N, C-alpha and C positions, 0 to 999 in steps of 0.2 A: 497723672500716667495713673498705669492697674500694676500690682503686681503679678499681673501675666504675661504684659507685655516689658517688666522689668523683669532682667536680664542682665549676671556680668558676665561682660567680655570673654573669654573663652584667653587662660592666659597663652600667652606668641610667646615661644623659645626664640629668643636674639639670635644663639648661636646656631641654629639648626641647618642655614645657609650653607653656615664655613661647618659641621660636622657633618651631610650633606657629599661636602666637597673629598671634604679628607677622606668618606671612605669609598666613596669611584677613586679616590686618587689611589689612595691601599688597594682597591678590585684590580684596579688597569696595571698597576705594578703588579702586584698576583700573576697575572696573566700574561702579564709578560716577560716573570722571572720564569713560566710553567713551560712558555713556550721557546725561550730562546736561552733558558736557564741563565745566570747569576747575572748581573753588572759587572761588566769592565769598572775597573777601581778608578781614583781621581789618580793625574800623571805621576805623579810623586809617590802614588803605591803603585804602577804598573813600574815606576823605574829604580823602587825595593827592591820588584821578584825578580825582574832584568839585572839587576848588579848581584842580586842573587843566585837568579839561572847559572850567573857565566864563573860565578865563584865554583860553586857547582865544579861547573866543565871544569874549568882550568885544573881543581881540587882530581878529578878525576883520569885527567892526562896524564895516558903512562910513556914516556919513550922506551921500542925494545931496544934500541942501538946504543941505550948507555947503559954504562957499567952500577950495578947496585950502587955503590959509592957515587957516583953521578946519577941517578933515580932521585936516588936521598938527596943531594943540594937544588937539583930539580925542583921537588914535588916544595924543597925550602921558600925556598927564592917566590916560588909562584903564589904558598901561602902567604909571604910574607906581605909578595904582591898586593893581592885580593886583600888583604885585613888595611894595607893603608888606601888601598883604594876606597873601602868600605864607611871606614875611618874618614874619608875625605868628602864623603858623598852623603854621608848621613846628616851630619851639622846642616849642611846647601840647605836639603828632602827637609828636615826643622822644622827651620826657620822664614823657606818659607816655600807652603803646597801648593798654595792659588798662581805659583810664578810658573812654576811648568802645565798648572790646564792654562793659562794662561799663554807658554809658549808654544802647547798641542795646539791649540784653537786657531794658532796666526798660521803654523803650518800647514793646519793645513785650507785656509784665504789661502797661503799659496801660491800649494798644490794643486786649487780650483782657477788662481789665477793663471795660473802656465799655462791650462790644459785647457781653456778659454781658449787664450791666445795663440796658444801650438795648431790646436782645432778649427780655428778662424782661415788660420791664414792658411791649414793645409785646404779646407778650403777652399777657401782661394786659387791659390796655388794647380791640382788640381782641378780645378773648374778651366783654367788657362787666362785667368787672371793677374795671373806673374806683370810682373815689371817691360818682359817685351810684349805684351801683350799673343803670345806663340803658349800652345796648347802642350805643356812638360812631356817628354816623353818621346811624341810625333818631331820627327826628323833630327834628336840627339842620340847617339847611341845608348846614354844614361837614366833612370829613373828622377833622378833630382834634381833639385836644383843647378848648376853652374859655380862654379865654385867664387866667382864673384857675386854672383848671384845675391843680392841681399833680402835679408827674410824676414821682414815688416811683428815687431812683438807689439805693436801698439797696437 
């Protein structure tokens, strides 16, 4: 071979694909943050926020009918309850933050399953595919299933 045809192959960046994907992901996250605001935190962080919000609300409660002495006692009791609740929740969140994410996901799946089952039953019921074959609401004064009618959630 001659020197004119022999060339060194250009260096190939082995991580080029990974870098491009990371840049695309970062750009997409930035677009979503700009459009929808900051993403919600994990379920554990959201539980922490809920506990803080509830404790702030409870701390700010005032009972106008109670006297000053009774109001002070109520405030102290509320503060004590809030401290005990935080003390009980914080270690659980710290030890098991992923558990709350799994519980939130499981709750969403259960809700979706229920909606699917209830929606299917409602569609069958309104079409007249009920157990007696009659269209509900026709010939009956009520619009719902009778007291003895079984609603199938399977």
